[in-house]
C-alpha positions as CSV (number, residue, x, y, z in Angstrom):
1,M,-43.3,-4.4,-1.1
2,A,-45.0,-1.2,-1.9
3,G,-42.6,0.9,0.1
4,L,-39.6,-0.9,-1.5
5,L,-41.0,0.1,-5.0
6,E,-41.1,3.7,-4.0
7,L,-37.4,3.9,-3.5
8,D,-35.4,5.9,-6.0
9,D,-33.5,4.1,-8.6
10,A,-30.1,4.8,-7.1
11,A,-31.0,2.9,-3.9
12,I,-32.0,-0.3,-5.6
13,D,-29.8,-0.2,-8.7
14,G,-28.8,-3.6,-10.0
15,S,-30.0,-5.6,-7.0
16,H,-32.1,-8.6,-6.2
17,V,-35.2,-8.7,-4.1
18,F,-35.8,-11.7,-1.9
19,A,-39.4,-12.1,-0.7
20,D,-41.5,-14.8,0.7
21,R,-44.8,-16.4,-0.8
22,G,-47.1,-13.5,0.2
23,Y,-45.5,-11.5,-2.7
24,D,-45.8,-14.1,-5.3
25,Y,-47.9,-12.2,-7.9
26,D,-47.1,-11.4,-11.4
27,K,-47.8,-7.7,-10.7
28,Y,-44.8,-7.6,-8.3
29,R,-42.5,-9.4,-10.6
30,R,-43.3,-7.2,-13.6
31,I,-42.8,-4.0,-11.6
32,L,-39.4,-5.2,-10.3
33,R,-38.2,-6.3,-13.8
34,R,-39.2,-3.1,-15.2
35,R,-36.7,-1.4,-12.9
36,G,-34.0,-3.9,-13.7
37,I,-34.3,-5.8,-10.4
38,T,-34.2,-9.6,-10.3
39,P,-37.2,-10.9,-8.2
40,R,-36.4,-13.9,-6.0
41,I,-39.9,-14.6,-4.8
42,A,-40.7,-18.0,-3.4
43,R,-43.6,-19.7,-5.3
44,R,-46.9,-20.7,-3.9
45,G,-47.7,-24.3,-4.0
46,V,-44.0,-25.3,-4.4
47,A,-42.3,-27.4,-1.8
48,H,-39.8,-25.6,0.6
49,G,-36.2,-25.9,-0.2
50,S,-35.5,-23.1,-2.6
51,G,-32.7,-21.7,-0.6
52,L,-34.5,-18.4,0.0
53,G,-34.6,-19.1,3.8
54,K,-30.8,-18.8,4.0
55,T,-30.9,-15.2,2.8
56,R,-34.0,-14.4,4.8
57,W,-32.4,-15.8,8.0
58,V,-29.6,-13.1,7.7
59,V,-32.2,-10.3,7.7
60,E,-34.3,-11.7,10.5
61,R,-31.2,-12.1,12.7
62,T,-30.2,-8.5,11.9
63,F,-33.7,-7.3,13.0
64,A,-33.2,-9.3,16.1
65,W,-30.0,-7.7,17.0
66,L,-31.5,-4.2,16.3
67,H,-34.5,-4.9,18.4
68,Q,-32.1,-5.4,21.4
69,F,-32.3,-1.7,21.6
70,K,-35.6,-0.5,23.0
71,R,-35.8,2.9,21.3
72,L,-35.5,1.1,17.8
73,R,-38.3,-1.6,18.4
74,I,-41.0,1.0,18.0
75,R,-40.1,4.1,16.1
76,Y,-40.8,6.9,18.7
77,E,-38.7,9.4,16.7
78,I,-40.5,11.7,14.2
79,R,-37.5,13.1,12.7
80,A,-35.9,10.8,10.1
81,D,-32.4,12.0,10.9
82,L,-32.7,11.1,14.5
83,H,-33.9,7.6,13.8
84,E,-31.3,7.1,11.4
85,S,-28.7,8.3,13.9
86,L,-30.0,5.8,16.5
87,L,-29.8,3.0,13.9
88,Q,-26.2,3.9,13.0
89,L,-25.3,4.0,16.8
90,A,-26.8,0.5,17.3
91,C,-25.1,-1.0,14.3
92,S,-21.8,0.5,15.6
93,I,-22.5,-1.1,19.0
94,I,-23.3,-4.4,17.4
95,C,-20.1,-4.4,15.4
96,L,-18.1,-3.4,18.3
97,R,-19.6,-6.4,20.4
98,R,-18.8,-8.8,17.6
99,L,-15.4,-7.6,17.2
100,R,-14.7,-7.9,20.9
101,T,-15.7,-11.6,21.0
102,S,-13.7,-12.4,17.8
103,F,-10.3,-11.4,19.2
């Protein structure tokens, strides 16, 4: 969460943040609200079923797709622009594969 809170305002303007119970602290909720972000954080001690898992599943699935590419599993690239280029290439390949199977 600390990395997320260091983003510039343009990158997180008007968004929601989904998080699991590990981030259920008033400190995080206050920081997010101050920045105009709606926190969607699962509460500790509350039964499952909040619907948060549906959103998290999309994120976990996307990471699984990206981890098919060995070079992205562990960040070997020191330069951020090279790492971003590899991410964009991987996303393009994933989209191409999905499009091929849909037609």
